[in-house]
C-alpha positions as CSV (number, residue, x, y, z in Angstrom):
1,X,0.0,0.0,0.0
2,X,1.4,3.4,-0.9
3,X,1.7,5.9,1.9
4,X,0.8,9.5,1.2
5,X,1.8,12.1,3.7
6,X,0.8,15.8,3.9
7,X,3.5,18.4,4.3
8,X,1.3,21.5,4.7
9,X,-2.3,21.3,3.5
10,X,-3.9,18.1,2.3
11,X,-4.4,17.7,-1.4
12,X,-7.2,15.6,-2.9
13,X,-5.0,12.4,-3.1
14,X,-4.1,12.6,0.6
15,X,-7.7,13.2,1.6
16,X,-8.8,10.1,-0.4
17,X,-6.0,8.0,1.1
18,X,-6.9,9.0,4.6
19,X,-10.7,8.4,4.1
20,X,-9.9,5.0,2.5
21,X,-7.6,4.0,5.4
22,X,-10.2,5.0,8.0
23,X,-13.1,3.3,6.2
24,X,-11.1,0.1,5.9
25,X,-10.0,0.3,9.5
26,X,-13.5,0.8,10.8
27,X,-15.3,-1.6,8.5
28,X,-15.4,-4.2,11.2
29,X,-17.6,-2.6,13.9
30,X,-16.0,-4.8,16.5
31,X,-12.5,-3.3,15.8
32,X,-11.7,-1.1,18.7
33,X,-9.6,2.1,18.5
34,X,-7.0,0.3,20.6
35,X,-6.7,-2.5,18.0
36,X,-6.4,0.0,15.2
37,X,-3.8,2.0,17.2
38,X,-1.7,-1.1,17.8
39,X,-1.9,-2.1,14.1
40,X,-0.2,1.1,12.8
41,X,3.3,2.4,13.3
42,X,4.1,5.5,15.3
43,X,5.0,7.4,12.1
44,X,1.7,6.5,10.6
45,X,-0.1,7.8,13.7
46,X,1.8,11.0,13.4
47,X,0.9,11.4,9.7
48,X,-2.8,10.5,10.1
49,X,-3.2,13.0,13.0
50,X,-1.5,15.7,10.9
51,X,-3.9,14.9,7.9
52,X,-7.0,15.0,10.2
53,X,-6.0,18.2,11.8
54,X,-5.0,19.8,8.5
55,X,-8.5,19.0,7.2
56,X,-9.7,21.1,10.1
57,X,-7.3,23.9,9.2
58,X,-5.0,23.2,12.1
59,X,-1.4,23.0,10.9
60,X,1.1,21.1,13.1
61,X,4.5,19.5,12.4
62,X,5.6,15.9,13.1
63,X,7.1,16.9,16.5
64,X,3.9,18.5,17.7
65,X,1.8,15.6,16.4
66,X,4.1,13.1,18.2
67,X,3.8,15.1,21.4
68,X,0.0,15.1,21.2
69,X,-0.2,11.4,20.5
70,X,2.2,10.5,23.3
71,X,0.4,12.8,25.8
72,X,-3.0,11.4,24.8
73,X,-1.9,7.8,25.1
74,X,-0.4,8.4,28.5
75,X,-3.5,10.2,29.7
76,X,-5.6,7.2,28.6
77,X,-3.2,4.8,30.3
78,X,-2.8,6.7,33.5
79,X,-6.2,8.3,33.7
80,X,-6.4,10.8,36.5
81,X,-2.9,9.9,37.6
82,X,-1.2,11.9,34.8
83,X,1.3,14.2,36.6
84,X,3.7,16.9,35.9
85,X,6.5,14.4,36.0
86,X,4.8,12.4,33.2
87,X,4.6,15.6,31.1
88,X,8.2,16.3,31.7
89,X,9.2,12.8,30.8
90,X,7.3,13.1,27.5
91,X,8.9,16.5,26.8
92,X,12.4,15.1,27.3
93,X,11.7,12.0,25.2
94,X,10.3,14.0,22.3
95,X,13.1,16.6,22.4
96,X,15.7,13.7,22.5
97,X,14.0,11.9,19.6
98,X,13.8,14.9,17.3
99,X,17.3,16.1,18.2
100,X,18.6,12.7,17.2
101,X,16.7,12.9,14.0
102,X,18.1,16.3,13.3
103,X,21.7,15.1,13.9
104,X,21.1,12.0,11.8
105,X,19.7,14.1,8.9
106,X,22.7,16.4,9.0
107,X,25.1,13.4,8.8
108,X,23.3,11.8,5.8
């Protein structure tokens, strides 16, 4: 399956791809969001969130999408026990991840 990602605003092809993915993912009504979430990679989650938000005229980059996804998943996992220390942990993990990507991109 070809992957189509949006850089700024979604074009027609990206919107169709996103709709097709969601339709196929949700065809089986017994498929939970958790099952769908486990079946796609982190990068795909980031790109799908960016596409969905872009369709709502909300522009974010990969780093922000990653931060939102990580925070959301932790809030669901921890419920009311999400603390400042969890937020700080996410902040450091995201900063480290994207700093390493930046360095890696400079080398290659």
